[in-house]
C-alpha angles and dihedrals in degrees: 000000000000116000090236088058092047097047101053133132109005090015101049090100089061091070090056090048094053120119123214135000134250117234092331092305116126115242092247091059095054116122110231118205098183148341127238142159092199112086089201089065097049115128130178113293097020131133111232118208113206109213126185109232135183093261104027142010115238090217087074090062096046095096090050089051090053090049088055092053107274108156096195138020130210115206142158090237136033115274127197101235139138093246131060114283116208116207122219127170087208106038094168092056090044090053091054093049093046091049091050091052097043093047093041121191133054134177111291093238117044126175130179131198128202135184137105098272134019101035095119093047093047092050090048094046093047090052091049093050091050090048091050087054090054098257124138100243143173141186130213125195151081095340093047132249127327123184136144089278105032146039106187121176114229142174109208120083091208115019122222113272097257093049091042096052093042086055095045090050090051092048092050090048091053090053103262109153100175128044133174121200138183118244112207123196089244092051093048094044091049094048096243093143097044094108096048117107104222126202095184141351137208140208124203111177144302130241137152112302141130094022086151087068106029118056094218141006087252090057089048091053092046090055090051091049092057084084088068106028096044115014109035111081114247112268095022120130116272110196109201130182102233102202102069124099088241095047094096091056092049090049091049094051094045092046094049089049088059099249130150097253114209115183125201134190136053090321092036124119100192096050109011119196108213106167139009132190114195124215132171095260104018149012133227113218134184111217126186122205127171094333096316123111120214127189106208123196099204111196093211132087125228133061091244090061089062088054091050092046092052093050089049092048089049091053092046094049090046090056096051109281111133111247093237090054092048091051091051090048091057088066090061099047122134117207120249115259112278095006107121085318115177106230105164143012124197122219086252088062095252112148132220120202135184117214132179093222104142100149131064099254093047093048091050092049096050095046090048091047096059097045097081093060098035111096092174131035131325109225120191130192115190147132139184130255124250125240089029137097105322094189093072095060100083089036091058089045090055092048091052091046091052101042105032129064095212123028123194114186115203142153122294115176103326092182109176096344127094104263094215090056091054092049090049091054091051092045089055087073098046118055090180092052122126112211117218112160099192104081095208091053091046091054090046090053092049093050091046090057095055115121135165112313095010127132124204121202118192102193140187109042104048111165095006117123099197143049118225111223115170106321094331130092107212121199109262136151126185087201094056093046093051092050091047092051092045090056090050101046104021106031 
């Protein structure tokens, strides 16, 4: 693809801002074979985008990229190189737009959901509702990519722009017409979604998270709101969960951006939740929509799952699925991997769940969610990750101490930190806490305690299949450890 074809529209000015020529050929006539922001991936003919990161500035790798065959560089500042250097005041946004154009094609209907908790479930539920309606659909997020032809495990909530648009192009080529993706605060702040053509967007909630990246909770919320005030086209549906303490702010931002705001939940007007009956494995909800009343038998436990289901239904209805079809689809939903996922049941009836809750708000929600159907004790096993927001550790300890009957504090992903130090900071918030560093042994202890009417929550890692210790990712599965302990103590 010629550079002049690649840098069109918003990027036309970049051609005029280029410095230098290559072999007498004007910058706009250069043939570009690929786009990357990783100098290690540069191949002959590629355009290298130099991004400033927290640990290194890509401009420092530009010369190396040229040596590897890059024929043009995009940078925030002029660089003295032998190839044209395109100047952009927003190189991250430019990278996203370039990636979208180079890897042309994406599903016709794209939606994105943001919020602290529930993004994975909403993306999964939206895909499932579309599929129930007969639409070729996909989801992209923390648990990977799911489409009619693939189920690929992943690790990034919002992929980098080049990987994202390569993926979207592949999904479109395989016939996917509808795709739901998670929009993380990092991804939004770094412009990773800027080339995605959105038909609708959703908001779930906001709690404390990523305080190692965002200076304040207000900055964190502002990053989330970029989905509405910058990326979602004016007039498009904005589906917002109405019952969160930050819902009013999300509604304000979406309204001021000129969107069609559609609220869901107990305080919602688009999908109004009027009544809920909680059971151990399901919930029965009464939902009102445009004068119609639907009784939904949701096969998932936990009040927060109703919230997620309503946001997903709102997105599906807003992209063409009849409301009656969407409500029927909710009765067929399967929970997202590692999201209040029932993994084991003892002969006594005691239940063992895995949940991804690794932040205060999420831990509080999951512990609160299981209380209505727990006649015995709530037991929780959890820890906190290393090299992340340290301030949440005693907060999560306090939440566990307040909402669980038995608290076992263990290791999560200690990364480069001393695991015992992390556990100590969590234990500071939970006087009743039992400290067992080895996660497998902690899970084993929790399962061994299960008696009639009890519920065990193993929180923090959810779908993950490894534990990060130092620079290594060691094989580890909460699911496997629960099942192994169940066989030992509750055969």
